[in-house]
Each structure stands twice: as structure tokens, then as C-alpha cells.
C-alpha positions, 0 to 999 in steps of 0.5 A: 885377738878378736875381743881387740880387734872388736874393740878397736872397731868400736873405737874407731866408730866412736873417734870421728877425727882418727886421734884414737881416742874419744872426746865427750863430743864424739862420744855424745854425737855417736850415740846421738846417731845410734837413736840415744841421748846423753847430755854433755856433762853426764858423758863428761862424768862417763869419761872422767870416771874411765879415763885412765891418763887424765887426758879427758879422752877414752882410749882403747884401754879405757874402753875395754875397762867400761866393757869388763866393769859393766854388769854383762848378765842385765847389759845383755838381756837389755841388748836382746831387747833392742835387737828384737826391735830392729830385728828385720822380721823377713830376716829373722836374727838379722839387723837389715839397712831396711829395718834400721832405717824403719826403727829409726824412723819409729824413733824419730830419726829420719835416715836415707837407706845408704845412710843405714848401710853405712851405719851398719857397715862400721859394725858388719865383721863378716861383711854380709850386709847385716848385723847379727846379734853378736855384731849388735853387741859389739856396736852397742857395747861401745 
């Protein structure tokens, strides 16, 4: 099922140590890499809320539950606005490594073009080297 493959991709992105679960530190680190900032205590509270087996980590099933419980309409509106910020004006409808680098620079995150290529490749589901809104949504809803 395609949805599970997408969620598995999100899990793999956040799961730095490859144990199949997302720890509070992993979630905080990856959100920070995407330009967000969360306090460790806030991340721990979020994980506690959705942690189905009480191990202090998010499993794939927990991640799916988070996605399903989120207010989809409001999230889609917010995601569309965020996508527009990163959107490449030369390639309308896609986030390119260059447009990602420029936007991250505006947010105070200095990244090389190769780092931006790597960031995009984690969620580039069709392998075209850019992020469509669908791929961006998969990335951000994790």
C-alpha cells in the first residue's frame, strides 16, 4: 500500500540510528534540520501522547496515528503556504535544491547545495531530484 511506503520513508528519515523507531532526540534533530525548533520536553510530551507501547519511542504505527489524528484541512493550508516559500520561481510547482538552499539561508541555516540535494533525496519519491507538493507534504507531515 502506497501510504505505508510513504510513512516508512518518513520514519526512515527521522530514524537516525536505524532501530525502526523515532526517539525524542532524533525527532528534535530532524525538525531542527528542516528549520523548525522544538524543546526536548515538548518532543517528549508529543511522543508520550502517541507512544502506543510505552517505550518512549514512536513506531511506524504511532506515526500513522499522528498523521490520521492531525487536522487535515488546516495542515494542508499551512503546508501549501510553506511550500510556496520554498517553491522555485523558475520551476513552478517544485522545490529544487537551489530554492531550498536560498530559503534555508533566509532562515539562518547555511547549507551547501550537496546538503540540499541530500535533504531532497530523502523524500523524492519519484527520483526526479525535486520535491513536488505531494512529496513535500509527506516530508512535513512526519
